[in-house]
N, CA, C and O atoms as a MOPAC input file, in Angstrom:
PM7 MOZYME 1SCF
protein

 N      5.72300 1   -29.41500 1    -2.64100 1
 C      4.50600 1   -28.62900 1    -2.57200 1
 C      4.46300 1   -27.79900 1    -1.29300 1
 O      4.06700 1   -26.63400 1    -1.33500 1
 N      4.85900 1   -28.36700 1    -0.16700 1
 C      4.82800 1   -27.65400 1     1.10700 1
 C      5.69600 1   -26.40200 1     1.04800 1
 O      5.31300 1   -25.35700 1     1.57200 1
 N      6.84000 1   -26.50000 1     0.42400 1
 C      7.74200 1   -25.34900 1     0.32000 1
 C      7.07800 1   -24.21000 1    -0.47600 1
 O      7.16200 1   -23.04300 1    -0.09500 1
 N      6.43100 1   -24.56500 1    -1.56300 1
 C      5.73900 1   -23.56100 1    -2.38100 1
 C      4.61500 1   -22.90500 1    -1.57300 1
 O      4.47300 1   -21.68200 1    -1.58200 1
 N      3.82400 1   -23.71400 1    -0.88000 1
 C      2.71100 1   -23.17600 1    -0.08500 1
 C      3.21100 1   -22.29000 1     1.04900 1
 O      2.59300 1   -21.26900 1     1.35300 1
 N      4.31600 1   -22.66500 1     1.67500 1
 C      4.88900 1   -21.83800 1     2.73800 1
 C      5.35500 1   -20.49400 1     2.19400 1
 O      5.17800 1   -19.46000 1     2.83800 1
 N      5.94900 1   -20.51300 1     1.00900 1
 C      6.39200 1   -19.27300 1     0.37600 1
 C      5.20500 1   -18.39800 1     0.03200 1
 O      5.22800 1   -17.19400 1     0.28600 1
 N      4.16600 1   -18.98600 1    -0.54300 1
 C      2.96500 1   -18.23500 1    -0.91900 1
 C      2.27300 1   -17.63100 1     0.30200 1
 O      1.75100 1   -16.51900 1     0.23300 1
 N      2.26800 1   -18.35100 1     1.40400 1
 C      1.63200 1   -17.84900 1     2.62100 1
 C      2.30900 1   -16.55000 1     3.07600 1
 O      1.64800 1   -15.65300 1     3.60000 1
 N      3.61000 1   -16.45500 1     2.87500 1
 C      4.34100 1   -15.25100 1     3.26900 1
 C      3.98000 1   -14.06100 1     2.38200 1
 O      3.93000 1   -12.92900 1     2.86300 1
 N      3.73200 1   -14.30000 1     1.11200 1
 C      3.42400 1   -13.19400 1     0.19900 1
 C      1.92500 1   -12.97300 1     0.03900 1
 O      1.49300 1   -11.83500 1    -0.14600 1
 N      1.12200 1   -14.03300 1     0.10700 1
 C     -0.30700 1   -13.95000 1    -0.17900 1
 C     -1.18100 1   -14.00000 1     1.06800 1
 O     -2.37600 1   -13.71800 1     0.98500 1
 N     -0.62700 1   -14.34500 1     2.20200 1
 C     -1.38400 1   -14.44000 1     3.43900 1
 C     -2.03700 1   -15.79600 1     3.62600 1
 O     -1.92500 1   -16.68300 1     2.78000 1
 N     -2.71900 1   -15.93700 1     4.74700 1
 C     -3.45600 1   -17.15200 1     5.06900 1
 C     -4.60200 1   -17.30600 1     4.07200 1
 O     -5.39300 1   -16.37900 1     3.89900 1
 N     -4.70300 1   -18.44500 1     3.42400 1
 C     -5.67700 1   -18.62700 1     2.34600 1
 C     -7.11700 1   -18.39500 1     2.80100 1
 O     -7.89500 1   -17.76500 1     2.08400 1
 N     -7.47300 1   -18.88700 1     3.96100 1
 C     -8.83900 1   -18.73500 1     4.45300 1
 C     -9.18200 1   -17.26500 1     4.67500 1
 O    -10.25900 1   -16.81200 1     4.28700 1
 N     -8.27300 1   -16.51900 1     5.29700 1
 C     -8.50200 1   -15.09400 1     5.54100 1
 C     -8.52500 1   -14.30000 1     4.23400 1
 O     -9.36100 1   -13.41700 1     4.04400 1
 N     -7.60600 1   -14.62300 1     3.35300 1
 C     -7.53800 1   -13.92000 1     2.06800 1
 C     -8.79600 1   -14.18800 1     1.24900 1
 O     -9.36600 1   -13.26400 1     0.66900 1
 N     -9.22900 1   -15.43500 1     1.19800 1
 C    -10.43700 1   -15.78400 1     0.44800 1
 C    -11.65200 1   -15.03800 1     0.99000 1
 O    -12.48600 1   -14.57100 1     0.21400 1
 N    -11.76000 1   -14.92400 1     2.29600 1
 C    -12.89100 1   -14.21000 1     2.89200 1
 C    -12.87400 1   -12.73400 1     2.48900 1
 O    -13.91200 1   -12.18300 1     2.12200 1
 N    -11.71900 1   -12.09900 1     2.55200 1
 C    -11.60600 1   -10.68600 1     2.17600 1
 C    -11.95500 1   -10.47500 1     0.70800 1
 O    -12.65000 1    -9.52000 1     0.36100 1
 N    -11.47600 1   -11.36100 1    -0.14700 1
 C    -11.74100 1   -11.25400 1    -1.58300 1
 C    -13.23200 1   -11.44000 1    -1.86100 1
 O    -13.81900 1   -10.66000 1    -2.61000 1
 N    -13.84200 1   -12.44500 1    -1.27800 1
 C    -15.25700 1   -12.70900 1    -1.52500 1
 C    -16.14400 1   -11.58100 1    -1.00300 1
 O    -17.15100 1   -11.24700 1    -1.62800 1
 N    -15.78300 1   -10.99200 1     0.13400 1
 C    -16.54800 1    -9.86000 1     0.66000 1
 C    -16.50800 1    -8.68700 1    -0.31900 1
 O    -17.52300 1    -8.03100 1    -0.55500 1
 N    -15.34600 1    -8.43200 1    -0.87600 1
 C    -15.19900 1    -7.34400 1    -1.84100 1
 C    -16.01300 1    -7.62800 1    -3.09800 1
 O    -16.73900 1    -6.75800 1    -3.57900 1
 N    -15.89500 1    -8.83400 1    -3.62900 1
 C    -16.64300 1    -9.19600 1    -4.83500 1
 C    -18.14500 1    -9.11600 1    -4.60700 1
 O    -18.87700 1    -8.63300 1    -5.47000 1
 N    -18.61000 1    -9.58300 1    -3.45800 1
 C    -20.04100 1    -9.51400 1    -3.14400 1
 C    -20.52800 1    -8.07100 1    -3.12500 1
 O    -21.59900 1    -7.76300 1    -3.64800 1
 N    -19.74100 1    -7.19400 1    -2.52500 1
 C    -20.09700 1    -5.77700 1    -2.46000 1
 C    -20.20300 1    -5.18000 1    -3.85900 1
 O    -21.17700 1    -4.49800 1    -4.17400 1
 N    -19.21600 1    -5.43300 1    -4.68300 1
 C    -19.20400 1    -4.86600 1    -6.03400 1
 C    -20.32200 1    -5.44700 1    -6.89700 1
 O    -20.98200 1    -4.71000 1    -7.63000 1
 N    -20.53700 1    -6.74400 1    -6.82000 1
 C    -21.58000 1    -7.38200 1    -7.64000 1
 C    -22.97600 1    -6.90800 1    -7.26300 1
 O    -23.87900 1    -6.92500 1    -8.10000 1
 N    -23.16700 1    -6.48800 1    -6.02500 1
 C    -24.47300 1    -6.02500 1    -5.56800 1
 C    -24.77600 1    -4.59500 1    -6.03100 1
 O    -25.92400 1    -4.15600 1    -5.97100 1
 N    -23.77200 1    -3.88500 1    -6.48300 1
 C    -23.97000 1    -2.50500 1    -6.91500 1
 C    -24.68200 1    -2.49000 1    -8.27000 1
 O    -24.34000 1    -3.28700 1    -9.14400 1
 N    -25.67100 1    -1.59600 1    -8.46800 1
 C    -26.39600 1    -1.54500 1    -9.74600 1
 C    -25.49100 1    -1.32200 1   -10.95800 1
 O    -25.79900 1    -1.79000 1   -12.05400 1
 N    -24.39200 1    -0.61900 1   -10.76900 1
 C    -23.48500 1    -0.35400 1   -11.88100 1
 C    -22.77800 1    -1.58600 1   -12.42300 1
 O    -22.24000 1    -1.56600 1   -13.53000 1
 N    -22.78200 1    -2.65700 1   -11.63900 1
 C    -22.12200 1    -3.90000 1   -12.06800 1
 C    -22.68800 1    -4.38200 1   -13.40500 1
 O    -21.95300 1    -4.88500 1   -14.25600 1
 N    -23.98900 1    -4.22400 1   -13.57700 1
 C    -24.65600 1    -4.68900 1   -14.79900 1
 C    -24.23600 1    -3.89600 1   -16.03300 1
 O    -24.42900 1    -4.36400 1   -17.15500 1
 N    -23.67000 1    -2.71800 1   -15.84900 1
 C    -23.23700 1    -1.89500 1   -16.98200 1
 C    -21.85000 1    -2.25900 1   -17.49800 1
 O    -21.40700 1    -1.74400 1   -18.52400 1
 N    -21.17600 1    -3.13700 1   -16.79200 1
 C    -19.80300 1    -3.49500 1   -17.14900 1
 C    -19.76300 1    -4.63500 1   -18.16400 1
 O    -20.62900 1    -5.50900 1   -18.18600 1
 N    -18.74200 1    -4.59500 1   -18.99000 1
 C    -18.51100 1    -5.69700 1   -19.93100 1
 C    -17.90100 1    -6.86900 1   -19.17000 1
 O    -17.43000 1    -6.69900 1   -18.04500 1
 N    -17.90400 1    -8.05700 1   -19.77500 1
 C    -17.24500 1    -9.18800 1   -19.11700 1
 C    -15.76800 1    -8.90300 1   -18.80300 1
 O    -15.27200 1    -9.31700 1   -17.75500 1
 N    -15.07900 1    -8.21500 1   -19.68400 1
 C    -13.67100 1    -7.88500 1   -19.44900 1
 C    -13.54800 1    -6.96500 1   -18.23500 1
 O    -12.68300 1    -7.17400 1   -17.38400 1
 N    -14.39500 1    -5.96200 1   -18.15300 1
 C    -14.33800 1    -5.03600 1   -17.02400 1
 C    -14.66900 1    -5.74100 1   -15.71100 1
 O    -14.03500 1    -5.49000 1   -14.68600 1
 N    -15.65600 1    -6.61700 1   -15.74900 1
 C    -16.00800 1    -7.36700 1   -14.53700 1
 C    -14.85700 1    -8.25800 1   -14.09100 1
 O    -14.51200 1    -8.29900 1   -12.91000 1
 N    -14.27700 1    -8.95900 1   -15.03300 1
 C    -13.17300 1    -9.86300 1   -14.69100 1
 C    -11.98600 1    -9.09700 1   -14.13900 1
 O    -11.34000 1    -9.53300 1   -13.18600 1
 N    -11.70400 1    -7.95300 1   -14.74300 1
 C    -10.59200 1    -7.14000 1   -14.25600 1
 C    -10.83600 1    -6.68700 1   -12.82900 1
 O     -9.93900 1    -6.77400 1   -11.99000 1
 N    -12.04200 1    -6.20200 1   -12.54100 1
 C    -12.33600 1    -5.78300 1   -11.17400 1
 C    -12.23600 1    -6.95900 1   -10.20700 1
 O    -11.76800 1    -6.79400 1    -9.08000 1
 N    -12.66500 1    -8.13400 1   -10.63100 1
 C    -12.55100 1    -9.30700 1    -9.76000 1
 C    -11.09500 1    -9.68700 1    -9.53100 1
 O    -10.72900 1   -10.10100 1    -8.43100 1
 N    -10.26700 1    -9.55300 1   -10.55000 1
 C     -8.84400 1    -9.83500 1   -10.37200 1
 C     -8.18500 1    -8.78600 1    -9.47600 1
 O     -7.30700 1    -9.10600 1    -8.67500 1
 N     -8.61300 1    -7.54100 1    -9.61800 1
 C     -8.09500 1    -6.49200 1    -8.73100 1
 C     -8.50000 1    -6.80000 1    -7.28700 1
 O     -7.68800 1    -6.65400 1    -6.37300 1
 N     -9.74400 1    -7.22100 1    -7.07800 1
 C    -10.18800 1    -7.60500 1    -5.73300 1
 C     -9.30200 1    -8.72300 1    -5.18700 1
 O     -8.93000 1    -8.71800 1    -4.01400 1
 N     -8.97600 1    -9.66400 1    -6.04200 1
 C     -8.11300 1   -10.78800 1    -5.66000 1
 C     -6.74800 1   -10.27800 1    -5.20400 1
 O     -6.24400 1   -10.67700 1    -4.15400 1
 N     -6.16400 1    -9.39800 1    -5.99900 1
 C     -4.83600 1    -8.87000 1    -5.67400 1
 C     -4.87900 1    -8.00200 1    -4.42000 1
 O     -3.96400 1    -8.05900 1    -3.59900 1
 N     -5.93500 1    -7.19700 1    -4.26500 1
 C     -6.06300 1    -6.36600 1    -3.07100 1
 C     -6.19300 1    -7.24800 1    -1.82700 1
 O     -5.62600 1    -6.93400 1    -0.78000 1
 N     -6.92700 1    -8.33500 1    -1.93900 1
 C     -7.03400 1    -9.27100 1    -0.82800 1
 C     -5.67400 1    -9.80200 1    -0.40900 1
 O     -5.38600 1    -9.93600 1     0.78000 1
 N     -4.85300 1   -10.09900 1    -1.38500 1
 C     -3.50200 1   -10.57700 1    -1.07800 1
 C     -2.65300 1    -9.48000 1    -0.45200 1
 O     -1.83900 1    -9.74800 1     0.43300 1
 N     -2.84000 1    -8.25300 1    -0.90700 1
 C     -2.09900 1    -7.12700 1    -0.32800 1
 C     -2.50200 1    -6.92700 1     1.13100 1
 O     -1.64800 1    -6.75200 1     2.00000 1
 N     -3.80700 1    -6.95500 1     1.39400 1
 C     -4.29800 1    -6.72800 1     2.74800 1
 C     -3.91100 1    -7.85200 1     3.70300 1
 O     -3.57800 1    -7.59400 1     4.86000 1
 N     -3.95100 1    -9.08400 1     3.23300 1
 C     -3.74300 1   -10.24000 1     4.10600 1
 C     -2.32000 1   -10.78700 1     4.07000 1
 O     -1.91100 1   -11.53300 1     4.95900 1
 N     -1.58500 1   -10.41700 1     3.05300 1
 C     -0.23100 1   -10.93100 1     2.89500 1
 C      0.80100 1    -9.83100 1     3.02700 1
 O      0.71500 1    -8.98200 1     3.91400 1
 N      1.77600 1    -9.85500 1     2.13600 1
 C      2.87000 1    -8.89300 1     2.15600 1
 C      2.53800 1    -7.73000 1     1.22700 1
 O      2.54200 1    -7.90600 1     0.00900 1
 N      2.25100 1    -6.54200 1     1.77100 1
 C      1.88900 1    -5.41300 1     0.92100 1
 C      3.06800 1    -4.88200 1     0.09900 1
 O      2.87900 1    -4.07500 1    -0.81200 1
 N      4.26000 1    -5.32600 1     0.41600 1
 C      5.44800 1    -4.88600 1    -0.31200 1
 C      5.88300 1    -5.86300 1    -1.40400 1
 O      6.92500 1    -5.67600 1    -2.03200 1
 N      5.08600 1    -6.89500 1    -1.62400 1
 C      5.38900 1    -7.85800 1    -2.68600 1
 C      5.00200 1    -7.21100 1    -4.01300 1
 O      3.81900 1    -7.06600 1    -4.31900 1
 N      5.98500 1    -6.83100 1    -4.78000 1
 C      5.79600 1    -6.00700 1    -5.97900 1
 C      4.85100 1    -6.63600 1    -6.99700 1
 O      4.13000 1    -5.91800 1    -7.69000 1
 N      4.84300 1    -7.94400 1    -7.10000 1
 C      3.99400 1    -8.61600 1    -8.09000 1
 C      2.51700 1    -8.26500 1    -7.92900 1
 O      1.79900 1    -8.15600 1    -8.92400 1
 N      2.05300 1    -8.08700 1    -6.68900 1
 C      0.64800 1    -7.72600 1    -6.48100 1
 C      0.32700 1    -6.41400 1    -7.20400 1
 O     -0.67800 1    -6.30800 1    -7.90600 1
 N      1.18600 1    -5.43500 1    -7.02100 1
 C      0.96000 1    -4.10900 1    -7.60000 1
 C      1.12900 1    -4.11000 1    -9.11200 1
 O      0.36400 1    -3.46500 1    -9.83000 1
 N      2.12200 1    -4.83000 1    -9.58700 1
 C      2.35000 1    -4.93300 1   -11.03800 1
 C      1.16600 1    -5.62000 1   -11.70800 1
 O      0.74100 1    -5.21200 1   -12.78900 1
 N      0.63600 1    -6.65300 1   -11.07700 1
 C     -0.52500 1    -7.35500 1   -11.63600 1
 C     -1.74000 1    -6.43900 1   -11.73300 1
 O     -2.45100 1    -6.45800 1   -12.73800 1
 N     -1.98500 1    -5.63300 1   -10.69000 1
 C     -3.11300 1    -4.69300 1   -10.73300 1
 C     -2.93800 1    -3.72800 1   -11.90200 1
 O     -3.87800 1    -3.48700 1   -12.65900 1
 N     -1.75000 1    -3.18300 1   -12.04600 1
 C     -1.48600 1    -2.26400 1   -13.15900 1
 C     -1.66800 1    -2.96600 1   -14.49500 1
 O     -2.19800 1    -2.37400 1   -15.43600 1
 N     -1.24200 1    -4.20400 1   -14.59100 1
 C     -1.38100 1    -4.96300 1   -15.83000 1
 C     -2.83200 1    -5.20400 1   -16.20800 1
 O     -3.21700 1    -5.03100 1   -17.36400 1
 N     -3.63800 1    -5.60500 1   -15.22700 1
 C     -5.06200 1    -5.81600 1   -15.51700 1
 C     -5.73000 1    -4.51500 1   -15.93200 1
 O     -6.56200 1    -4.51000 1   -16.83900 1
 N     -5.37900 1    -3.41700 1   -15.28600 1
 C     -5.95200 1    -2.11500 1   -15.65700 1
 C     -5.54800 1    -1.73600 1   -17.08200 1
 O     -6.36700 1    -1.21500 1   -17.83800 1
 N     -4.30500 1    -1.99100 1   -17.44800 1
 C     -3.84600 1    -1.66000 1   -18.80000 1
 C     -4.54600 1    -2.52200 1   -19.84900 1
 O     -5.00400 1    -2.01300 1   -20.87200 1
 N     -4.62700 1    -3.80800 1   -19.59400 1
 C     -5.30100 1    -4.72100 1   -20.53300 1
 C     -6.73700 1    -4.26000 1   -20.76500 1
 O     -7.22500 1    -4.27100 1   -21.89500 1
 N     -7.40700 1    -3.85600 1   -19.69300 1
 C     -8.80300 1    -3.43700 1   -19.81700 1
 C     -8.92000 1    -2.09000 1   -20.50600 1
 O     -9.78600 1    -1.90700 1   -21.36200 1
 N     -8.06600 1    -1.15100 1   -20.14900 1
 C     -8.14800 1     0.17100 1   -20.78300 1
 C     -7.87700 1     0.08000 1   -22.28200 1
 O     -8.38600 1     0.89500 1   -23.05200 1
 N     -7.09100 1    -0.88900 1   -22.69900 1
 C     -6.83700 1    -1.10300 1   -24.13400 1
 C     -8.08800 1    -1.59300 1   -24.86300 1
 O     -8.16500 1    -1.51100 1   -26.08900 1
 N     -9.06200 1    -2.09700 1   -24.11800 1
 C    -10.26800 1    -2.67900 1   -24.72700 1
 C    -11.52700 1    -1.83400 1   -24.52800 1
 O    -12.60900 1    -2.22600 1   -24.96400 1
 N    -11.39600 1    -0.69000 1   -23.88000 1
 C    -12.54700 1     0.17000 1   -23.62200 1
 C    -12.87400 1     0.96300 1   -24.88600 1
 O    -12.01600 1     1.62800 1   -25.46700 1
 N    -14.14000 1     0.87200 1   -25.29300 1
 C    -14.62500 1     1.67800 1   -26.42200 1
 C    -15.19400 1     2.96700 1   -25.86000 1
 O    -16.03900 1     2.95400 1   -24.96500 1
 N    -14.72700 1     4.06100 1   -26.39100 1
 C    -15.23500 1     5.35100 1   -25.89500 1
 C    -16.52000 1     5.72200 1   -26.56300 1
 O    -17.08800 1     6.77400 1   -26.26800 1

C-alpha cells in the first residue's frame, strides 16, 4: 500500500492540499445560480473535472491520465446533452 500511495503522491500531489483545492472549486461552482440548471450528469462531470484539475494543480501537470480523464468526462457528457 505504501508504494502505491507514494506513486500517487507524485502524480496526484499531497492529498490534503489537493482535497482543499478541489473542495474550494466545488464550493465556488455550487454557489453559482447556474448550478441549479444543470442535470445530475452535468454536475457530476463538472465535479470530476474539478477533481482532475486539483490533481493537475497540486500534482504532476504532465501526467497524461489527468488530461485524458477530463476529455473523457466531457465526451461522456456531451453525448448525453439534449439540444
